[in-house]
N, C-alpha and C positions, 0 to 999 in steps of 0.2 A: 557431105555431099547429099541435098535436098532429096528427097523420093520423089516419086512420081504419083501417089492416090488417086491421079486419074486411071491406072493401072487397071484391072482387075484379075486376079490370077487365078479365077476361076477359066478366066479367058485363052488362057493359051491349052493347045491341043499335046505337047507332047514333054517330054520333061527337056528334052532340047532348048526347045525355045523356053520354058521356062527359068532354066537353071540363069541364066545373062541380069533379068530382072530378080532372081533370088539373091545374085552377088550383088545389085546395082542396092537391092536391101539390105545387106549388109556393111555398106561403104566406111563403120564406121569400125578401125581400129581394136577404142573397147570393145564392146561389141564382138566381136569376127574372135576377142581372145576369152569374153565370158561362153560363149559358144563353146572352146576347143574347151575349155576348164572342164563345161559342164556333162559335154560330150565323153569326154578324159574318166572323169568320175563316174554317170554313166556306166562304162567299159567296166571300172574296179565295181560296181552296186553287182554286176551283173555278175564277172568272176566269183562275188565270193556266193551270192543266189547260186552257182552249179558246186563251189564249194561245200558252199553247209545246205542248201536245198531251204533253207530259211525263205518263204515269198515276198518274205518284208524288204528286202535283199528288190526284187523287183522294180515297189513301191516306190526306195529312195532312188533307182534308177531315173524314173519317170520325174521323182520329186527335181531331182539332181540335174538332165538333160534339159528339162523344159523350164526349171526355176529360176539358172545365170541364163537362159536364151533370153525368156521376157527382162528376166535385168537386163539384158544389154538391149532389148527393142526398145522397151518402156521411157528407162534409162537416159539413154546416150547418143541411140539411134532415131529414139524420137517416132516411132513407129510402129503399126501392129502388126505383128510375128503373119505372116502368108501360110501361117498352119490352122489359124485360126477359119482361110476358106480354101483352103489346097491341103490337109494334111500330108497325107504319098506323097504328093512333090515338092513337100518344104521338107516332111519325114529325110526324102532322099539326099533332097541340099543339102542339108545338113554334115551328112555322111559323103555327101560326095565332096566338099569345100573344106572339110576334118583332114579327110585324104588331101584335098591337094593342101591346105595349110603342114602339113609331117613331109610331105612332098617340094618344098617352097615355092609350090606353081602360083601359090594366095600370099602376102606376105600377113606373116605373125604380129 
């Protein structure tokens, strides 16, 4: 499904308005799967940060999360991540989609 490049993510006034747009920007299955893997690895890195106290795990968490997501967008979805224009809503969308995949609301 092609994405609507005419929609500016900054135009949304609430996360509830933004999330349907966010899901359209993640219509490619491979992109969603890469987000899911990156988010899971990020959580593992954050757990390692808590366990070891080594701050490099925070950097690893960011690299995993954004690296896998951006690979999904640029390589498969063929769009720019919404995080470039709406970082907080995009981060919220990442974790909402992650939960929705776990609960079966969104196809993995």
